[in-house]
C-alpha positions as CSV (number, residue, x, y, z in Angstrom):
1,M,5.9,-11.1,23.1
2,N,8.0,-12.9,20.5
3,M,9.1,-11.6,17.1
4,S,5.9,-12.6,15.4
5,G,3.8,-10.6,17.8
6,F,1.9,-13.8,19.0
7,E,1.8,-13.9,22.7
8,P,1.8,-17.6,23.8
9,E,1.7,-16.5,27.5
10,R,-1.6,-14.8,26.9
11,A,-3.1,-18.0,25.4
12,L,-1.7,-20.0,28.3
13,M,-3.1,-17.6,30.9
14,K,-6.6,-18.0,29.3
15,P,-6.9,-21.7,28.4
16,N,-10.7,-21.2,28.2
17,L,-10.1,-18.6,25.5
18,A,-8.0,-20.9,23.4
19,V,-10.6,-23.7,23.7
20,Q,-13.4,-21.3,22.7
21,I,-11.4,-20.3,19.6
22,E,-10.8,-23.9,18.6
23,V,-14.6,-24.6,19.0
24,Q,-15.4,-21.6,16.8
25,I,-12.9,-22.7,14.2
26,E,-14.3,-26.3,14.3
27,E,-17.8,-24.9,13.7
28,L,-16.5,-23.1,10.6
29,R,-15.6,-26.5,9.1
30,G,-19.3,-27.5,8.9
31,T,-20.5,-24.1,7.7
32,G,-21.7,-23.8,4.1
33,G,-21.0,-21.0,1.5
34,A,-23.9,-18.6,2.2
35,E,-23.3,-18.7,6.0
36,L,-19.5,-18.3,5.5
37,R,-20.0,-15.2,3.3
38,H,-22.4,-13.8,6.0
39,R,-19.9,-14.6,8.7
40,Y,-17.1,-13.0,6.7
41,R,-19.1,-9.8,6.3
42,E,-19.7,-9.8,10.1
43,V,-16.0,-10.2,10.8
44,F,-14.5,-7.9,8.1
45,G,-17.3,-5.5,7.5
46,E,-17.4,-6.1,3.8
47,L,-18.5,-8.8,1.3
48,P,-15.9,-11.3,0.4
49,K,-14.3,-11.1,-3.0
50,T,-14.2,-14.8,-3.4
51,S,-16.7,-17.6,-2.8
52,N,-13.9,-20.2,-2.2
53,Q,-15.0,-21.8,1.1
54,Y,-11.5,-22.9,2.1
55,H,-10.2,-19.4,1.8
56,L,-13.1,-17.9,3.7
57,R,-12.7,-20.3,6.5
58,R,-9.0,-19.6,6.8
59,R,-9.5,-15.8,6.8
60,I,-12.3,-16.0,9.4
61,A,-10.2,-18.3,11.6
62,W,-7.2,-16.1,11.4
63,S,-9.3,-13.1,12.4
64,L,-10.8,-15.0,15.4
65,Q,-7.3,-15.9,16.6
66,A,-5.8,-12.5,16.0
67,R,-8.6,-10.8,18.0
68,A,-8.5,-13.2,20.9
69,L,-4.7,-13.8,21.2
70,G,-3.3,-10.6,19.6
71,D,-2.3,-9.7,16.1
72,I,1.3,-9.4,15.0
73,S,3.2,-6.4,16.4
74,A,3.6,-3.2,14.4
75,R,7.4,-3.9,14.3
76,A,6.7,-7.4,12.8
77,Q,4.3,-5.9,10.3
78,A,6.8,-3.3,9.2
79,E,9.5,-6.0,8.8
80,A,7.0,-8.1,6.7
81,V,6.3,-5.1,4.5
82,E,10.0,-4.4,4.1
83,I,10.6,-8.0,3.1
84,L,7.7,-8.0,0.6
85,E,9.0,-4.7,-1.0
86,D,12.5,-6.2,-1.3
87,R,11.0,-9.3,-3.0
88,L,8.8,-7.2,-5.3
89,D,11.8,-5.1,-6.3
90,G,13.7,-8.2,-7.1
91,A,10.9,-9.6,-9.1
92,R,10.5,-6.3,-11.1
93,E,14.2,-6.4,-11.8
94,L,13.9,-9.9,-13.1
95,Q,11.0,-8.9,-15.4
96,R,13.0,-6.0,-16.8
97,R,15.9,-8.2,-17.7
98,K,15.2,-10.3,-20.7
99,P,16.3,-13.9,-20.3
100,S,19.4,-14.5,-22.4
101,D,19.2,-17.1,-25.1
102,R,22.5,-18.8,-25.6
103,R,21.7,-19.2,-29.3
104,V,21.9,-15.4,-29.8
105,P,25.5,-14.2,-30.3
106,E,27.2,-11.6,-28.1
107,P,26.4,-7.9,-28.6
108,G,28.5,-6.5,-31.4
109,T,28.1,-9.5,-33.6
110,E,26.9,-8.9,-37.1
111,L,24.6,-11.5,-38.7
112,T,24.2,-11.5,-42.5
113,R,22.0,-13.4,-44.9
114,V,21.5,-13.2,-48.6
115,Y,17.8,-13.2,-49.3
116,R,16.4,-12.8,-52.8
117,D,19.6,-11.3,-54.1
118,R,19.8,-8.9,-51.3
119,T,22.2,-9.0,-48.3
120,I,20.5,-8.4,-45.0
121,L,22.8,-7.3,-42.2
122,V,21.6,-7.3,-38.5
123,K,23.8,-6.1,-35.7
124,V,23.3,-7.7,-32.2
125,L,23.0,-5.0,-29.5
126,A,22.9,-5.3,-25.8
127,N,19.2,-4.3,-25.8
128,G,18.0,-5.8,-29.1
129,F,18.9,-5.8,-32.7
130,E,19.6,-3.2,-35.4
131,C,18.7,-3.7,-39.1
132,E,18.8,-1.0,-41.8
133,G,19.1,1.8,-39.1
134,Q,16.0,0.6,-37.2
135,H,16.0,-0.9,-33.6
136,Y,14.1,-4.2,-33.0
137,D,13.4,-6.0,-29.7
138,S,13.7,-9.4,-31.3
139,L,15.7,-11.0,-34.1
140,S,12.4,-12.3,-35.6
141,A,11.1,-8.7,-35.8
142,A,14.2,-7.6,-37.6
143,A,14.0,-10.5,-40.1
144,T,10.4,-9.9,-40.7
145,A,10.8,-6.2,-41.3
146,A,13.8,-6.8,-43.7
147,T,12.0,-9.4,-45.8
148,G,8.3,-8.5,-45.5
149,T,7.6,-12.1,-44.5
150,R,7.2,-13.6,-41.0
151,W,10.3,-15.3,-39.9
152,N,11.7,-17.0,-36.9
153,G,14.9,-14.8,-36.6
154,L,17.0,-17.6,-35.2
155,V,16.1,-19.9,-38.1
156,F,16.4,-17.1,-40.7
157,F,20.0,-16.4,-39.7
158,G,20.9,-20.0,-39.2
159,L,21.2,-19.9,-35.4
160,A,18.6,-22.6,-35.0
161,K,17.2,-25.4,-37.2
162,R,13.7,-25.1,-38.5
163,G,11.2,-27.2,-36.5
164,A,13.9,-28.4,-34.1
165,S,11.5,-28.4,-31.2
166,V,8.6,-29.8,-33.2
167,K,8.3,-33.6,-33.9
168,R,9.5,-34.3,-37.5
169,S,6.5,-36.5,-38.2
170,R,4.1,-33.6,-37.7
171,R,5.8,-31.1,-39.9
172,K,7.9,-31.3,-43.0
173,H,9.8,-28.3,-44.4
174,S,11.5,-27.7,-47.7
175,T,15.1,-26.9,-47.4
176,N,16.3,-23.3,-48.0
177,K,19.3,-23.3,-50.2
178,E,20.4,-19.8,-49.3
179,E,23.0,-20.1,-46.7
180,P,23.2,-17.6,-43.8
181,S,26.6,-16.5,-42.5
182,R,27.8,-15.0,-39.2
183,A,30.6,-12.4,-38.9
184,A,32.0,-11.4,-35.5
């Protein structure tokens, strides 16, 4: 038996068996939806959760081959589960980390902006932003809370231009004469 658990010697010792499986799989190709669902229920003992004929054919064919030629070994299954868990742990870690936006300054930087005769100060943290003693997950949330008006935080503090990613012909904006500043 090789690492995958498939036993090619077993298939070679029973060439008739391999031919029979091929014939059964070929018959699946001409089978319609209702018959495939019925066959799936016979093979797996439950109704399929999908009606996708391609998927049903593949699952039934896999089962036919596994039953006749041998499924993967317990060792190979354990290795596959371990690899899957490692991948899932890595994916979860990536989800936890927020993608860094190079337009946002380093933690510790203070962003200031005079807005309606009031100076708004936001401190960049490693895990978000602080404004007026409150923690915010985004710069936009901090700017919105400080002003009472929805803002793109990057635009509000002058870290990005308004409408930079939108075609100019579609949107026209008035210029804001209040200049933001950045202190490190």
